[in-house]
C-alpha positions as CSV (number, residue, x, y, z in Angstrom):
1,M,-9.2,-12.1,-16.3
2,N,-8.8,-12.0,-12.5
3,P,-11.2,-10.1,-10.2
4,Q,-8.6,-7.3,-9.8
5,Q,-8.4,-6.7,-13.5
6,V,-12.2,-6.9,-14.0
7,I,-13.0,-4.4,-11.3
8,T,-10.1,-2.1,-12.2
9,E,-11.3,-2.0,-15.8
10,L,-15.0,-1.6,-14.9
11,Q,-14.2,1.4,-12.6
12,T,-12.1,3.2,-15.3
13,K,-14.1,2.3,-18.4
14,G,-17.6,2.1,-16.9
15,L,-20.5,-0.2,-17.6
16,N,-22.6,0.3,-20.7
17,L,-26.2,-0.4,-19.7
18,A,-28.7,-0.5,-22.6
19,T,-31.5,0.7,-20.4
20,D,-31.7,2.4,-17.0
21,T,-34.0,-0.3,-15.6
22,V,-31.4,-2.9,-14.7
23,G,-31.3,-3.6,-11.0
24,A,-31.1,-1.0,-8.3
25,S,-31.1,2.7,-9.3
26,G,-27.8,4.5,-9.6
27,R,-26.8,8.0,-8.6
28,R,-26.4,11.2,-10.5
29,G,-24.5,14.2,-9.0
30,G,-23.8,14.8,-5.4
31,A,-20.8,13.7,-3.4
32,G,-19.1,10.3,-3.3
33,P,-19.7,7.7,-6.1
34,S,-21.8,9.9,-8.4
35,D,-23.0,8.7,-11.7
36,H,-22.4,5.2,-10.5
37,K,-24.4,2.0,-9.8
38,A,-23.6,-0.7,-7.2
39,V,-22.7,-4.1,-8.8
40,T,-22.0,-7.4,-7.1
41,I,-19.7,-10.1,-8.5
42,G,-19.3,-13.1,-6.3
43,E,-19.0,-11.8,-2.7
44,T,-17.7,-8.3,-3.8
45,T,-19.9,-5.3,-4.2
46,F,-18.4,-2.2,-5.9
47,M,-19.5,1.0,-7.5
48,V,-19.2,1.3,-11.3
49,P,-19.8,4.4,-13.5
50,V,-22.9,4.0,-15.6
51,Y,-24.1,7.5,-16.5
52,T,-20.8,8.9,-17.9
53,D,-19.9,9.4,-21.6
54,G,-17.2,6.9,-21.1
55,A,-19.6,4.3,-19.9
56,A,-21.6,4.6,-23.0
57,Q,-18.5,3.6,-25.0
58,S,-17.4,0.9,-22.6
59,P,-16.8,-2.6,-23.9
60,Y,-18.5,-3.9,-20.8
61,G,-22.2,-4.6,-20.8
62,V,-24.9,-6.7,-19.2
63,E,-27.0,-9.4,-20.7
64,C,-30.1,-10.6,-18.9
65,E,-31.3,-14.2,-19.6
66,S,-33.4,-16.7,-17.6
67,G,-33.7,-14.4,-14.7
68,R,-29.9,-13.8,-14.2
69,S,-27.5,-11.1,-15.3
70,V,-24.2,-11.8,-17.0
71,L,-21.3,-9.4,-17.4
72,T,-20.0,-9.2,-20.9
73,K,-16.9,-7.7,-22.5
74,D,-17.1,-7.2,-26.3
75,N,-20.3,-9.3,-26.2
76,Q,-18.4,-12.2,-24.7
77,A,-19.7,-13.6,-21.3
78,I,-17.3,-13.2,-18.4
79,T,-19.2,-13.8,-15.2
80,E,-22.5,-13.6,-13.5
81,L,-23.3,-10.4,-11.7
82,D,-26.0,-8.9,-9.6
83,F,-27.4,-5.5,-8.6
84,P,-28.3,-4.9,-4.9
85,E,-32.0,-4.5,-4.4
86,K,-33.5,-1.1,-3.4
87,P,-33.2,-0.9,0.4
88,Q,-36.5,-1.0,2.4
89,F,-35.8,2.3,4.2
90,Y,-36.1,4.1,0.9
91,D,-39.9,3.6,1.1
92,L,-40.2,5.6,4.3
93,K,-40.7,9.4,4.9
94,T,-40.2,11.7,7.8
95,A,-43.2,13.3,9.6
96,E,-42.6,16.3,7.4
97,G,-43.0,14.2,4.3
98,I,-39.3,14.0,3.3
99,P,-38.3,10.7,1.7
100,Y,-35.6,9.0,3.7
101,W,-33.5,8.6,0.5
102,K,-33.2,12.4,0.3
103,I,-31.5,12.3,3.7
104,A,-29.2,9.3,3.3
105,L,-28.3,6.7,0.7
106,L,-27.2,3.2,0.6
107,H,-23.6,2.8,-0.8
108,S,-22.4,-0.6,-1.8
109,R,-24.6,-3.1,0.1
110,N,-24.3,-2.2,3.8
111,V,-23.1,1.4,4.1
112,L,-25.3,4.4,4.8
113,A,-23.9,7.7,3.5
114,T,-25.0,11.3,3.7
115,T,-23.8,14.8,3.0
116,V,-25.0,16.7,6.1
117,L,-24.6,20.1,4.4
118,Q,-25.2,20.0,0.7
119,T,-23.7,23.4,0.1
120,C,-20.1,24.6,0.1
121,I,-18.5,28.1,0.4
122,R,-16.5,27.4,-2.7
123,Y,-19.0,25.7,-5.0
124,E,-20.8,28.7,-6.4
125,N,-17.6,30.5,-7.4
126,R,-15.7,28.8,-10.2
127,K,-12.6,30.6,-9.1
128,T,-12.6,28.6,-5.9
129,A,-14.7,25.5,-6.7
130,C,-13.2,22.1,-7.0
131,Q,-13.7,21.3,-10.7
132,F,-14.6,17.7,-10.1
133,C,-17.3,18.4,-7.5
134,A,-21.0,17.9,-8.2
135,I,-22.3,18.6,-4.7
136,G,-24.9,21.1,-6.0
137,E,-26.2,19.0,-8.8
138,S,-28.3,16.6,-6.8
139,L,-29.6,19.6,-4.7
140,A,-30.6,21.5,-7.9
141,A,-32.4,18.3,-9.2
142,D,-34.4,18.0,-5.9
143,R,-32.8,14.6,-5.1
144,T,-31.7,15.8,-1.7
145,I,-32.1,18.6,0.8
146,A,-29.7,21.3,1.7
147,Q,-29.2,20.5,5.4
148,K,-30.0,17.2,7.2
149,T,-30.9,17.8,10.8
150,P,-29.3,15.5,13.5
151,E,-32.8,14.2,14.3
152,Q,-33.5,13.3,10.7
153,L,-30.2,11.5,10.4
154,A,-30.8,9.5,13.6
155,E,-34.2,8.5,12.4
156,V,-33.0,7.3,9.0
157,A,-29.9,5.6,10.5
158,E,-32.1,3.6,12.9
159,A,-34.4,2.5,10.1
160,A,-31.5,1.5,7.8
161,V,-30.0,-0.7,10.5
162,R,-33.3,-2.3,11.5
163,L,-34.6,-2.9,8.0
164,D,-31.6,-3.3,5.8
165,G,-28.8,-4.4,8.1
166,V,-26.6,-1.4,7.5
167,E,-23.2,-1.9,9.3
168,N,-21.5,1.5,9.2
169,M,-22.2,5.1,8.2
170,I,-20.3,7.8,6.4
171,M,-21.1,11.5,7.0
172,T,-19.4,14.0,4.7
173,T,-20.1,17.7,4.4
174,G,-19.7,20.7,2.1
175,T,-17.4,23.2,3.7
176,P,-19.3,25.9,5.6
177,N,-18.0,29.4,6.3
178,T,-16.8,28.5,9.8
179,T,-13.3,27.8,11.1
180,D,-14.2,24.3,12.2
181,R,-14.8,23.4,8.6
182,G,-18.0,21.4,9.5
183,A,-16.5,19.5,12.4
184,A,-19.0,21.1,14.8
185,Y,-22.1,20.1,12.9
186,L,-20.7,16.6,12.2
187,T,-20.2,16.3,16.0
188,E,-23.8,17.3,16.7
189,C,-25.1,14.9,14.1
190,A,-23.0,12.0,15.5
191,Q,-24.3,12.6,19.0
192,A,-27.9,12.3,17.8
193,I,-27.3,9.2,15.7
194,R,-25.4,7.3,18.5
195,S,-28.2,8.1,20.9
196,R,-30.6,6.1,18.7
197,V,-28.4,3.3,17.3
198,A,-25.0,1.8,17.9
199,L,-23.6,2.3,14.4
200,P,-19.9,2.9,13.6
201,I,-19.5,6.3,12.0
202,Q,-16.9,8.0,9.8
203,A,-17.0,11.8,9.5
204,Q,-15.4,13.6,6.6
205,C,-14.4,17.3,6.5
206,E,-11.5,19.6,5.8
207,P,-8.9,20.0,8.6
208,P,-10.3,22.4,11.2
209,N,-8.3,25.3,12.5
210,E,-8.2,23.8,16.0
211,F,-7.3,20.1,16.3
212,V,-9.2,19.9,19.6
213,W,-12.2,19.2,17.3
214,F,-10.8,15.7,16.8
215,E,-11.2,14.9,20.4
216,R,-14.7,16.4,20.4
217,M,-15.7,14.3,17.4
218,R,-14.3,11.2,18.9
219,A,-16.2,11.9,22.2
220,A,-19.4,12.3,20.2
221,G,-19.2,8.7,18.9
222,I,-17.3,9.3,15.6
223,D,-15.0,6.2,15.1
224,S,-12.9,7.3,12.1
225,L,-12.1,10.4,10.2
226,G,-11.6,11.3,6.6
227,M,-9.7,14.4,5.4
228,H,-9.4,14.4,1.7
229,L,-6.4,15.6,-0.3
230,E,-7.9,14.5,-3.7
231,A,-4.6,15.6,-5.3
232,A,-1.0,15.8,-4.0
233,D,1.0,17.9,-6.4
234,P,0.7,21.6,-5.5
235,E,0.4,22.7,-9.1
236,V,-2.4,20.1,-9.8
237,R,-4.2,21.2,-6.6
238,A,-4.0,24.9,-7.6
239,K,-5.4,24.1,-11.0
240,I,-8.1,21.6,-10.1
241,M,-9.2,22.9,-6.7
242,P,-8.1,26.5,-6.4
243,G,-10.0,27.3,-3.2
244,K,-9.1,24.1,-1.3
245,A,-5.5,24.3,-2.5
246,R,-5.1,27.4,-0.2
247,V,-4.9,24.8,2.6
248,P,-1.4,23.4,1.8
249,V,-0.6,19.7,1.9
250,S,1.8,20.4,4.8
251,Y,-1.2,21.5,6.9
252,Y,-3.1,18.3,6.0
253,F,-0.1,16.3,7.3
254,K,-0.1,18.2,10.6
255,A,-3.8,17.4,10.9
256,F,-3.3,13.8,10.0
257,E,-0.7,13.4,12.7
258,A,-2.9,15.0,15.3
259,A,-6.0,13.0,14.2
260,T,-4.2,9.6,14.3
261,K,-3.3,10.3,18.0
262,V,-7.0,10.6,18.7
263,F,-8.6,8.0,16.4
264,G,-5.7,5.6,16.2
265,R,-3.5,4.3,13.5
266,G,-5.5,3.1,10.5
267,Q,-8.7,5.0,11.6
268,V,-7.8,8.1,9.6
269,S,-8.0,8.1,5.8
270,T,-7.8,10.4,2.8
271,Y,-9.1,10.3,-0.7
272,L,-6.7,10.5,-3.6
273,L,-8.3,10.9,-7.0
274,A,-6.0,9.3,-9.6
275,G,-6.2,10.9,-13.0
276,L,-6.5,14.6,-12.1
277,G,-2.8,15.2,-13.1
278,D,-0.7,13.6,-10.4
279,S,2.0,11.3,-11.7
280,K,2.2,7.7,-10.6
281,E,5.4,8.6,-8.8
282,T,3.7,11.4,-6.9
283,L,0.8,9.2,-5.8
284,L,3.1,6.4,-4.7
285,D,5.3,8.9,-2.8
286,V,2.4,10.6,-1.0
287,S,0.8,7.2,-0.2
288,Q,4.0,6.0,1.5
289,R,4.1,9.3,3.5
290,L,0.5,8.8,4.6
291,I,1.0,5.2,5.5
292,D,4.1,6.1,7.6
293,V,1.9,8.5,9.6
294,G,-0.8,5.8,10.0
295,V,-3.3,7.3,7.4
296,Y,-4.9,5.0,4.9
297,P,-4.5,6.4,1.3
298,F,-7.8,5.6,-0.3
299,V,-6.9,5.8,-4.0
300,V,-9.8,6.0,-6.4
301,P,-9.9,6.5,-10.2
302,F,-11.3,9.9,-11.2
303,V,-14.6,9.7,-12.9
304,P,-15.9,12.7,-14.9
305,I,-19.3,13.8,-13.7
306,G,-21.8,15.6,-15.9
307,G,-22.4,19.3,-15.0
308,T,-18.9,19.9,-13.7
309,P,-16.0,21.7,-15.4
310,L,-14.2,18.3,-15.7
311,A,-17.1,16.5,-17.4
312,D,-15.0,15.9,-20.5
313,H,-11.8,15.0,-18.6
314,K,-10.7,11.5,-19.4
315,P,-10.4,9.0,-16.5
316,P,-7.1,7.3,-15.9
317,S,-6.3,4.1,-17.9
318,S,-6.9,0.8,-16.3
319,E,-3.2,0.0,-16.7
320,F,-2.3,3.2,-14.8
321,M,-4.6,2.2,-12.0
322,Y,-3.5,-1.5,-11.9
323,D,0.1,-0.5,-11.5
324,L,-0.8,2.1,-8.9
325,Y,-2.9,-0.4,-6.9
326,Q,-0.1,-3.0,-7.0
327,G,2.4,-0.5,-5.6
328,I,0.2,0.9,-2.8
329,G,-1.2,-2.5,-2.0
330,Q,2.3,-3.8,-1.3
331,M,3.0,-0.7,0.9
332,L,-0.2,-1.4,2.9
333,K,0.5,-5.0,3.3
334,Q,4.1,-4.4,4.5
335,A,2.8,-1.8,7.0
336,N,-0.1,-4.0,8.1
337,L,-2.5,-1.0,7.5
338,L,-5.5,-2.7,6.1
339,S,-8.9,-1.4,5.1
340,S,-10.6,-4.3,6.9
341,E,-9.4,-3.0,10.2
342,M,-11.1,0.4,9.7
343,K,-14.2,0.8,11.8
344,A,-16.2,2.8,9.3
345,G,-15.7,4.9,6.1
346,C,-14.9,4.8,2.5
347,A,-11.8,2.6,2.8
348,K,-13.8,0.2,5.0
349,C,-16.5,0.1,2.3
350,G,-14.0,-0.1,-0.5
351,A,-16.6,-0.1,-3.2
352,C,-15.2,2.9,-5.1
353,S,-11.8,1.4,-5.5
354,A,-10.2,-1.9,-6.2
355,L,-7.3,-1.1,-3.8
356,S,-8.5,-3.5,-1.1
357,L,-8.1,-6.4,-3.5
358,F,-4.4,-5.7,-3.7
359,E,-3.7,-5.7,0.0
360,S,-3.1,-9.4,0.2
């Protein structure tokens, strides 16, 4: 099996760990790669589901022998693998006694990630909540705090760079009850971070009502922007994310066009969660439209997360994802819109998707 196939299968089928003591700790709940663990094969680090029901049935496992870990499939050894060590900044606390890991987490091996507002106007109401979202799960389990202050984020970011060599940072947010959709607070946080450390930053929020926020975010030191569609088909969006779907795809594209003028071609991205109901043709079509605008379509296999309405929803097949990656990878290559050129963000990190392996 080639690396593309192995990583695609691992991210759709998961990794069956006999114990929860292998390598670095994983994540449960929250935003981003929830219920995942970082895994390194060769020079590539990526996030793999380990806490899902599907992972418990996965043919992929890990055998530890003579101080090394080996990836297996159906009990047959495939390749050596490793788990990134716990970062040093996790051992620190703020003056108020808040552990740094409750403020920001290490994603992959060199990316610092945080949800600046761990609440969302839509989350508590199932008539409006995105059914895949687990933003409240980690908060309820006391694994994070509801709001990270700009000062806290700057303190943690400085330590993560100094102690663990973090190379870029991602700030996402639950959607507040404001027309800027969180852009204002992300701007404030970025200003504080960049005053302490020269760290490339991606901010992620819904499209604000006034696109002048893009200029303000850029001026504050935000290098790239993520505005996430998650799904493209209007019917799928209305079913899976009834509140967020009230912001139509057409408005997202207006925001994408405005944002690329500020941040530049290839510095704006969007998440597409394959497996929510969009057909392969729909995902290929919207990806081409995004690429034509200069937006990177970061396509990720949907992973069901415990505690959400879609906890029992099956992830897409590895065959579906492989074909999708091949198609979008070719589009990206032809357009010369590459993840490696992004200054910061999920596409730059690439750990939640195998897409970057298909760009060349």
